[in-house]
SEKOLGU-568872 format. One record per residue (C-alpha): z negated, x, y; residue in one letter. Coordinates in Angstrom, 2 decimals, decimal comma. Example, Ala and Ser with C-alpha at 12.3 -4.5 7.8 and 13.67 -1.06 7.14 Angstrom:
(pt (-7,80 12,30 -4,50) "a"),
(pt (-7,14 13,67 -1,06) "s"),
# end
This chain:
(pt (-44,13 -12,70 23,25) "m"),
(pt (-43,11 -9,15 22,50) "y"),
(pt (-45,28 -7,59 19,80) "g"),
(pt (-47,60 -10,61 19,53) "g"),
(pt (-50,99 -10,39 17,84) "l"),
(pt (-49,91 -12,25 14,64) "p"),
(pt (-46,97 -9,90 14,23) "e"),
(pt (-49,17 -6,86 14,76) "k"),
(pt (-51,70 -8,16 12,24) "l"),
(pt (-48,96 -8,76 9,70) "r"),
(pt (-47,52 -5,28 10,19) "n"),
(pt (-50,96 -3,63 10,04) "a"),
(pt (-51,92 -5,41 6,83) "l"),
(pt (-48,50 -4,73 5,31) "l"),
(pt (-48,76 -1,03 6,09) "i"),
(pt (-52,31 -0,96 4,78) "q"),
(pt (-51,26 -2,67 1,55) "g"),
(pt (-48,29 -0,34 1,02) "v"),
(pt (-50,41 2,77 1,62) "i"),
(pt (-53,11 1,50 -0,75) "a"),
(pt (-50,51 0,66 -3,39) "a"),
(pt (-48,95 4,12 -3,11) "l"),
(pt (-52,38 5,72 -3,45) "i"),
(pt (-53,09 3,61 -6,52) "l"),
(pt (-49,76 4,48 -8,09) "l"),
(pt (-50,23 8,17 -7,39) "a"),
(pt (-53,73 8,01 -8,89) "g"),
(pt (-52,32 6,14 -11,87) "a"),
(pt (-49,73 8,84 -12,48) "a"),
(pt (-52,41 11,51 -12,40) "i"),
(pt (-54,70 9,42 -14,61) "a"),
(pt (-51,88 8,75 -17,04) "m"),
(pt (-51,07 12,42 -17,40) "y"),
(pt (-54,75 13,23 -17,89) "t"),
(pt (-55,13 10,41 -20,41) "a"),
(pt (-52,13 11,67 -22,35) "e"),
(pt (-53,69 15,09 -22,74) "q"),
(pt (-57,20 13,89 -23,44) "d"),
(pt (-56,38 11,10 -25,88) "v"),
(pt (-53,84 13,08 -27,88) "a"),
(pt (-55,89 16,30 -27,86) "a"),
(pt (-59,00 14,42 -29,00) "t"),
(pt (-57,06 12,71 -31,77) "a"),
(pt (-55,62 16,02 -32,96) "l"),
(pt (-59,01 17,78 -32,97) "r"),
(pt (-60,69 14,91 -34,83) "e"),
(pt (-57,89 14,88 -37,38) "e"),
(pt (-58,15 18,66 -37,79) "a"),
(pt (-61,93 18,46 -38,26) "a"),
(pt (-61,47 15,80 -40,93) "y"),
(pt (-58,82 17,92 -42,67) "f"),
(pt (-61,07 20,99 -42,81) "w"),
(pt (-63,92 18,85 -44,11) "e"),
(pt (-61,76 17,47 -46,88) "q"),
(pt (-60,27 20,91 -47,51) "r"),
(pt (-63,73 22,34 -48,10) "a"),
(pt (-64,41 19,69 -50,73) "a"),
(pt (-60,94 19,90 -52,25) "n"),
(pt (-58,89 23,07 -51,66) "p"),
(pt (-55,79 21,18 -52,78) "a"),
(pt (-56,16 18,56 -50,00) "h"),
(pt (-52,81 18,19 -48,25) "s"),
(pt (-52,12 18,08 -44,53) "a"),
(pt (-52,06 14,63 -42,90) "p"),
(pt (-48,67 13,00 -42,57) "d"),
(pt (-48,20 9,54 -41,06) "s"),
(pt (-45,79 7,61 -38,84) "a"),
(pt (-47,37 9,22 -35,75) "i"),
(pt (-49,18 12,37 -36,83) "l"),
(pt (-47,47 15,11 -38,80) "h"),
(pt (-49,31 18,05 -40,32) "g"),
(pt (-48,32 21,31 -41,99) "y"),
(pt (-50,44 23,80 -43,94) "v"),
(pt (-49,20 27,38 -44,17) "l"),
(pt (-51,01 30,31 -45,82) "p"),
(pt (-51,39 33,25 -43,52) "v"),
(pt (-48,56 35,72 -44,09) "g"),
(pt (-46,31 33,13 -45,76) "a"),
(pt (-42,77 32,54 -44,55) "s"),
(pt (-42,64 29,95 -41,72) "p"),
(pt (-39,36 28,54 -42,96) "e"),
(pt (-41,17 25,41 -44,15) "a"),
(pt (-42,16 24,62 -40,55) "l"),
(pt (-39,94 22,92 -37,95) "p"),
(pt (-38,29 25,57 -35,71) "p"),
(pt (-40,35 24,58 -32,65) "s"),
(pt (-43,63 25,33 -34,49) "l"),
(pt (-42,83 28,65 -36,08) "r"),
(pt (-43,77 30,87 -33,14) "v"),
(pt (-46,94 29,04 -32,09) "l"),
(pt (-50,29 30,80 -32,15) "k"),
(pt (-53,65 29,04 -32,77) "p"),
(pt (-54,53 26,68 -29,90) "g"),
(pt (-53,29 23,53 -28,18) "l"),
(pt (-49,61 23,62 -27,14) "h"),
(pt (-47,83 21,21 -24,82) "d"),
(pt (-44,18 21,11 -25,86) "l"),
(pt (-41,48 18,95 -24,21) "p"),
(pt (-41,51 16,37 -27,00) "d"),
(pt (-44,69 17,22 -28,92) "l"),
(pt (-48,35 18,00 -28,42) "l"),
(pt (-49,26 20,56 -31,13) "v"),
(pt (-52,65 21,80 -32,30) "l"),
(pt (-52,72 24,99 -34,36) "v"),
(pt (-55,99 26,01 -36,11) "e"),
(pt (-56,65 28,80 -38,56) "q"),
(pt (-59,57 29,17 -40,97) "r"),
(pt (-59,81 31,98 -43,49) "d"),
(pt (-56,29 32,46 -44,86) "d"),
(pt (-54,88 29,02 -44,01) "v"),
(pt (-53,25 27,85 -40,76) "r"),
(pt (-53,01 24,13 -39,93) "l"),
(pt (-50,29 22,69 -37,70) "y"),
(pt (-50,75 19,15 -36,34) "l"),
(pt (-48,09 17,55 -34,07) "s"),
(pt (-48,26 14,36 -32,01) "y"),
(pt (-44,96 12,88 -30,59) "p"),
(pt (-45,07 12,61 -26,79) "r"),
(pt (-43,30 9,23 -26,83) "s"),
(pt (-46,26 7,78 -28,70) "k"),
(pt (-48,65 9,38 -26,23) "i"),
(pt (-46,74 7,84 -23,30) "d"),
(pt (-46,97 4,36 -24,74) "r"),
(pt (-50,69 4,73 -25,28) "i"),
(pt (-51,18 6,02 -21,72) "a"),
(pt (-49,23 3,08 -20,29) "v"),
(pt (-51,42 0,62 -22,13) "r"),
(pt (-54,60 2,40 -21,10) "l"),
(pt (-53,77 3,18 -17,45) "v"),
(pt (-50,65 1,58 -16,01) "m"),
(pt (-51,38 -2,01 -16,97) "a"),
(pt (-54,77 -2,07 -15,16) "p"),
(pt (-53,27 -0,22 -12,19) "v"),
(pt (-50,41 -2,69 -11,82) "l"),
(pt (-52,90 -5,53 -12,02) "l"),
(pt (-54,96 -3,84 -9,28) "a"),
(pt (-51,85 -3,47 -7,09) "v"),
(pt (-51,03 -7,15 -7,48) "l"),
(pt (-54,60 -8,10 -6,63) "l"),
(pt (-54,49 -5,82 -3,58) "l"),
(pt (-51,25 -7,34 -2,28) "l"),
(pt (-52,56 -10,83 -2,88) "g"),
(pt (-55,78 -10,00 -1,08) "s"),
(pt (-53,83 -8,57 1,87) "s"),
(pt (-51,71 -11,72 2,09) "w"),
(pt (-54,77 -13,97 2,04) "l"),
(pt (-56,43 -11,77 4,67) "t"),
(pt (-53,35 -12,04 6,87) "y"),
(pt (-53,26 -15,82 6,55) "r"),
(pt (-56,93 -16,02 7,44) "r"),
(pt (-56,58 -13,62 10,36) "a"),
(pt (-53,56 -15,54 11,62) "r"),
(pt (-55,51 -18,78 11,63) "r"),
(pt (-58,35 -17,07 13,49) "l"),
(pt (-56,02 -15,57 16,15) "t"),
(pt (-53,79 -18,64 16,55) "a"),
(pt (-55,88 -20,08 19,44) "p"),
(pt (-55,74 -16,74 21,26) "l"),
(pt (-51,98 -16,59 20,72) "h"),
(pt (-51,65 -20,13 22,10) "w"),
(pt (-53,74 -19,15 25,11) "l"),
(pt (-51,55 -16,12 25,84) "a"),
(pt (-48,38 -18,24 25,67) "n"),
(pt (-49,81 -20,83 28,06) "e"),
(pt (-50,84 -18,17 30,60) "v"),
(pt (-47,43 -16,50 30,27) "r"),
(pt (-45,75 -19,74 31,39) "r"),
(pt (-47,82 -19,95 34,57) "w"),
(pt (-46,03 -19,85 37,90) "d"),
(pt (-47,68 -16,85 39,65) "p"),
(pt (-47,56 -18,67 42,98) "r"),
(pt (-48,96 -21,95 41,68) "d"),
(pt (-50,53 -21,60 38,21) "p"),
(pt (-51,04 -24,84 36,30) "d"),
(pt (-54,60 -24,31 35,11) "t"),
(pt (-55,01 -27,85 33,82) "s"),
(pt (-53,53 -26,80 30,45) "v"),
(pt (-56,67 -24,71 29,87) "l"),
(pt (-59,07 -27,61 30,26) "a"),
(pt (-61,62 -27,73 27,41) "p"),
(pt (-60,22 -30,99 26,04) "d"),
(pt (-56,71 -29,46 25,75) "k"),
(pt (-57,67 -26,38 23,78) "l"),
(pt (-56,76 -26,24 20,05) "p"),
(pt (-59,37 -27,76 17,79) "g"),
(pt (-59,92 -24,48 15,93) "d"),
(pt (-60,53 -22,49 19,13) "a"),
(pt (-63,67 -20,42 18,75) "g"),
(pt (-66,39 -19,71 21,29) "v"),
(pt (-64,70 -16,53 22,52) "e"),
(pt (-61,37 -18,28 23,07) "t"),
(pt (-63,04 -21,11 25,00) "r"),
(pt (-64,92 -18,62 27,16) "q"),
(pt (-61,72 -16,69 27,89) "l"),
(pt (-59,82 -19,89 28,68) "a"),
(pt (-62,55 -20,97 31,08) "g"),
(pt (-62,51 -17,60 32,86) "a"),
(pt (-58,71 -17,67 33,16) "l"),
(pt (-58,79 -21,24 34,47) "q"),
(pt (-61,29 -20,33 37,18) "r"),
(pt (-59,33 -17,22 38,11) "m"),
(pt (-56,08 -19,20 38,29) "g"),
(pt (-57,69 -21,83 40,50) "d"),
(pt (-59,02 -19,19 42,87) "r"),
(pt (-55,68 -17,36 42,97) "t"),
(pt (-53,82 -20,56 43,79) "r"),
(pt (-56,37 -21,41 46,47) "s"),
(pt (-56,11 -17,94 48,02) "y"),
(pt (-52,32 -18,01 48,06) "m"),
(pt (-52,14 -21,46 49,60) "h"),
(pt (-54,75 -20,54 52,17) "r"),
(pt (-53,00 -17,29 53,10) "e"),
(pt (-49,60 -18,98 53,37) "r"),
(pt (-51,00 -21,87 55,40) "d"),
(pt (-52,88 -19,51 57,70) "f"),
(pt (-49,82 -17,36 58,34) "t"),
(pt (-47,67 -20,40 59,03) "r"),
(pt (-50,21 -22,24 61,20) "d"),
(pt (-51,29 -19,14 63,12) "a"),
(pt (-47,68 -18,22 63,85) "s"),
(pt (-46,92 -21,70 65,14) "h"),
(pt (-50,09 -21,82 67,20) "e"),
(pt (-49,30 -18,46 68,81) "l"),
(pt (-45,89 -19,64 69,92) "r"),
(pt (-47,34 -22,09 72,46) "t"),
(pt (-49,29 -19,60 74,61) "p"),
(pt (-46,46 -17,07 74,30) "l"),
(pt (-44,02 -19,64 75,63) "t"),
(pt (-46,32 -20,30 78,57) "v"),
(pt (-46,60 -16,55 79,28) "v"),
(pt (-42,85 -16,06 79,09) "r"),
(pt (-41,96 -19,05 81,31) "v"),
(pt (-44,63 -18,15 83,87) "a"),
(pt (-43,53 -14,52 84,03) "s"),
(pt (-39,89 -15,58 84,46) "d"),
(pt (-40,86 -17,83 87,39) "l"),
(pt (-42,87 -15,06 88,99) "m"),
(pt (-40,02 -12,58 88,54) "q"),
(pt (-37,76 -14,90 90,52) "s"),
(pt (-40,06 -14,70 93,57) "d"),
(pt (-38,22 -12,48 96,13) "p"),
(pt (-41,44 -11,68 97,98) "d"),
(pt (-43,15 -10,18 94,88) "l"),
(pt (-44,09 -6,51 95,36) "p"),
(pt (-42,29 -3,86 93,25) "e"),
(pt (-45,51 -2,97 91,49) "r"),
(pt (-45,95 -6,59 90,40) "a"),
(pt (-42,35 -6,67 89,16) "h"),
(pt (-43,07 -3,67 86,93) "r"),
(pt (-46,20 -5,34 85,55) "s"),
(pt (-44,32 -8,56 84,87) "l"),
(pt (-41,60 -6,61 83,08) "a"),
(pt (-44,26 -5,10 80,79) "r"),
(pt (-45,70 -8,58 80,17) "i"),
(pt (-42,25 -9,92 79,27) "q"),
(pt (-41,55 -7,03 76,89) "r"),
(pt (-44,89 -7,54 75,16) "a"),
(pt (-44,18 -11,27 74,84) "a"),
(pt (-40,76 -10,57 73,31) "r"),
(pt (-42,32 -8,12 70,85) "d"),
(pt (-44,90 -10,70 69,84) "m"),
(pt (-42,22 -13,35 69,39) "e"),
(pt (-40,30 -11,00 67,10) "a"),
(pt (-43,41 -10,39 64,99) "v"),
(pt (-44,11 -14,13 64,80) "i"),
(pt (-40,51 -14,80 63,75) "d"),
(pt (-40,86 -12,22 60,98) "a"),
(pt (-44,17 -13,69 59,78) "f"),
(pt (-42,70 -17,19 59,73) "l"),
(pt (-39,76 -16,00 57,65) "l"),
(pt (-41,97 -14,10 55,22) "l"),
(pt (-44,46 -16,99 54,94) "a"),
(pt (-41,80 -19,24 53,42) "r"),
(pt (-41,57 -19,73 49,70) "e"),
(pt (-39,07 -17,31 48,15) "s"),
(pt (-36,99 -20,22 46,86) "e"),
(pt (-36,80 -21,79 50,36) "v"),
(pt (-34,27 -19,89 52,45) "e"),
(pt (-33,84 -20,24 56,20) "p"),
(pt (-31,03 -22,46 57,34) "q"),
(pt (-27,66 -20,76 56,79) "r"),
(pt (-24,76 -20,91 59,17) "e"),
(pt (-21,54 -19,06 59,91) "d"),
(pt (-21,93 -16,50 62,67) "f"),
(pt (-20,33 -13,32 63,97) "a"),
(pt (-22,41 -10,20 63,49) "v"),
(pt (-21,31 -8,96 66,93) "r"),
(pt (-23,01 -11,94 68,62) "d"),
(pt (-26,37 -11,08 67,03) "v"),
(pt (-25,93 -7,41 67,90) "v"),
(pt (-25,16 -8,16 71,55) "d"),
(pt (-28,17 -10,47 71,84) "e"),
(pt (-30,59 -7,94 70,37) "e"),
(pt (-29,14 -5,08 72,43) "v"),
(pt (-29,73 -7,03 75,63) "e"),
(pt (-33,31 -7,76 74,59) "k"),
(pt (-34,16 -4,07 74,25) "v"),
(pt (-32,38 -2,76 77,34) "r"),
(pt (-35,53 -3,19 79,49) "p"),
(pt (-37,28 -0,76 77,12) "l"),
(pt (-34,91 1,98 78,34) "l"),
(pt (-35,64 1,53 82,03) "a"),
(pt (-36,09 4,95 83,61) "g"),
(pt (-34,96 6,84 80,49) "k"),
(pt (-31,77 8,97 80,43) "p"),
(pt (-30,46 7,14 77,36) "i"),
(pt (-27,03 5,61 76,74) "e"),
(pt (-27,13 2,45 74,60) "l"),
(pt (-23,73 1,52 73,18) "s"),
(pt (-22,14 -0,74 70,58) "v"),
(pt (-19,16 0,33 68,48) "q"),
(pt (-17,37 -2,46 66,68) "e"),
(pt (-15,25 -0,89 63,95) "r"),
(pt (-14,98 -4,19 62,11) "a"),
(pt (-15,69 -7,84 62,93) "s"),
(pt (-17,66 -9,22 59,97) "p"),
(pt (-18,74 -12,83 59,83) "e"),
(pt (-21,60 -13,94 57,62) "l"),
(pt (-22,82 -17,20 56,16) "h"),
(pt (-26,54 -16,51 56,37) "a"),
(pt (-29,49 -16,72 58,74) "s"),
(pt (-28,84 -15,09 62,13) "p"),
(pt (-32,62 -15,14 62,78) "r"),
(pt (-33,26 -12,84 59,81) "v"),
(pt (-30,60 -10,39 60,92) "l"),
(pt (-31,82 -10,61 64,51) "g"),
(pt (-35,43 -9,80 63,59) "v"),
(pt (-34,38 -6,87 61,40) "m"),
(pt (-31,99 -5,41 63,95) "l"),
(pt (-34,40 -6,05 66,84) "g"),
(pt (-37,16 -4,05 65,13) "n"),
(pt (-34,80 -1,14 64,39) "l"),
(pt (-33,58 -1,11 67,99) "l"),
(pt (-37,15 -1,31 69,34) "a"),
(pt (-38,12 1,71 67,21) "n"),
(pt (-35,09 3,64 68,42) "a"),
(pt (-35,91 2,87 72,06) "c"),
(pt (-39,60 3,75 71,61) "t"),
(pt (-39,08 7,14 69,94) "f"),
(pt (-36,04 8,33 71,90) "t"),
(pt (-36,65 10,01 75,28) "e"),
(pt (-33,10 11,09 76,08) "r"),
(pt (-29,62 11,12 74,62) "g"),
(pt (-28,07 8,01 73,13) "r"),
(pt (-28,59 5,06 70,83) "i"),
(pt (-25,55 3,73 69,00) "e"),
(pt (-25,11 0,49 67,12) "v"),
(pt (-22,10 0,72 64,79) "v"),
(pt (-20,74 -2,48 63,24) "i"),
(pt (-18,84 -1,95 59,98) "l"),
(pt (-17,42 -4,42 57,50) "g"),
(pt (-20,44 -4,43 55,20) "d"),
(pt (-23,24 -2,95 57,30) "r"),
(pt (-24,84 -2,27 60,66) "i"),
(pt (-25,83 1,29 61,52) "v"),
(pt (-28,39 2,11 64,24) "v"),
(pt (-28,26 5,80 65,15) "r"),
(pt (-30,47 7,54 67,76) "d"),
(pt (-31,19 11,05 69,06) "t"),
(pt (-34,94 10,63 69,02) "g"),
(pt (-37,77 12,71 67,60) "i"),
(pt (-36,76 12,05 63,99) "g"),
(pt (-38,99 12,25 60,92) "m"),
(pt (-39,84 14,89 58,34) "g"),
(pt (-39,67 14,37 54,59) "g"),
(pt (-43,27 13,23 54,12) "e"),
(pt (-43,13 10,90 57,12) "t"),
(pt (-39,82 9,44 55,92) "l"),
(pt (-41,36 8,62 52,52) "k"),
(pt (-44,11 6,58 54,21) "r"),
(pt (-42,03 5,12 57,02) "a"),
(pt (-41,96 1,63 55,47) "f"),
(pt (-45,72 1,46 54,85) "e"),
(pt (-47,50 -1,16 57,01) "p"),
(pt (-49,39 0,31 59,98) "f"),
(pt (-48,18 3,84 59,25) "f"),
(pt (-47,26 5,70 62,44) "r"),
(pt (-45,43 9,01 62,14) "g"),
(pt (-45,96 9,88 65,83) "d"),
(pt (-49,67 9,43 66,45) "q"),
(pt (-49,27 10,64 70,04) "a"),
(pt (-47,06 7,67 70,95) "n"),
(pt (-49,25 4,59 71,58) "p"),
(pt (-46,24 2,27 71,71) "a"),
(pt (-45,65 2,22 67,96) "g"),
(pt (-47,58 -0,45 66,04) "r"),
(pt (-46,56 0,72 62,58) "g"),
(pt (-45,32 -2,75 61,58) "m"),
(pt (-41,64 -2,75 62,58) "g"),
(pt (-40,14 -0,88 59,63) "l"),
(pt (-42,48 -2,62 57,17) "a"),
(pt (-41,24 -6,00 58,40) "i"),
(pt (-37,61 -4,83 58,24) "v"),
(pt (-37,97 -3,69 54,62) "r"),
(pt (-39,75 -6,86 53,51) "q"),
(pt (-37,11 -9,06 55,12) "l"),
(pt (-34,36 -6,90 53,63) "g"),
(pt (-35,81 -7,18 50,14) "e"),
(pt (-36,43 -10,91 50,57) "r"),
(pt (-32,89 -11,74 51,72) "f"),
(pt (-30,95 -9,04 49,80) "s"),
(pt (-30,05 -6,92 52,83) "w"),
(pt (-31,31 -3,48 51,79) "p"),
(pt (-32,32 -1,02 54,50) "v"),
(pt (-31,82 2,75 54,26) "h"),
(pt (-33,19 5,50 56,52) "l"),
(pt (-31,93 9,02 57,13) "e"),
(pt (-33,82 11,31 59,49) "s"),
(pt (-34,66 14,90 60,36) "a"),
(pt (-37,19 16,26 62,88) "p"),
(pt (-35,61 16,71 66,30) "g"),
(pt (-32,24 15,33 65,16) "q"),
(pt (-32,85 11,60 65,35) "g"),
(pt (-32,81 8,78 62,84) "t"),
(pt (-30,07 6,67 61,28) "t"),
(pt (-31,00 3,21 59,92) "a"),
(pt (-28,53 1,12 57,92) "t"),
(pt (-28,66 -2,58 57,08) "i"),
(pt (-26,22 -3,33 54,27) "r"),
(pt (-25,04 -6,91 53,83) "f"),
(pt (-25,12 -8,44 50,37) "s"),
(pt (-21,75 -9,35 48,93) "s"),
# end
């Protein structure tokens, strides 16, 4: 799982620990610098106060001089040659030199110089500040690690649940893995509630999908029987030589409607199949399917000044389902016949595609964008269009890897292309 919850928890706690450690270290540096000044300055002032107290009791009392603290006493106006060079120009006050912290005080005619080596100050500051800070950083990192381990144990059931749901087949989810007796023993109340909700949702989804697929399949099969009766009966009536011309026209309309319904049923049957179950494949010539579909739509052009022609620029043969190609091509041809009032309709067979080109009303840009939407009709004035033909063509094309492309302009006709997969 990309960016799983345990990983995100680990990263969040790691970032939190690093930020806290950096803040502690920055605070320690500031505290150490402050401690250096305060501790050393306090020590120098206390030592100076003690010197002046002793000096008042004994004017001959010498300046302090130890392994850390060095002092110098210089009468006012005397030559500073006895002082180290870095102290000779200093005025009374506290001075922060690169390697020394120096306190200069003057009382009456005597000036006292006290110096404290910075290296000693640094060691004192480290003992006073850095050691506790480093201990605090270690405790913080340890606390973050323990928090992560605890959080990981708490989120482990949720992580397990996400992995189980991720492995579900969307068409047939196996919800039995979320049964209460199969949940991890440390799953909390929230995880059990979520698992129960997902199990119920998965069961309902599977039931809906099975019911929809079964309904589509059963309804399509059931509709075939009355359609067959209508088609056979209309064919028998058409063969009656004594039938009036008006009745012949009505029967022709009945037969066209029956053929349209059969095409829709064929499409629904193909789309109702599982995606892994393909229709039976066979070797066939594309021209044979084209000729069959062209003959089916010729009655739609009765009375229209339209030339319907087939141009065979190549003779491709496919190992696929001729029914799929027939349904797709039949819908494109039916659209061309419906929305073309005069001119021509051409079916061009190329090596890797079939092109259906007409001189009909065409489509504008906005209509072309929505042409494949179910039940969308670009020409509302034409009652013949059902708005399903192009939607079926696209779905079949996507299902069987035969993409469909449309080009159209208002008043200039439409060109539809079915490209065969390699």
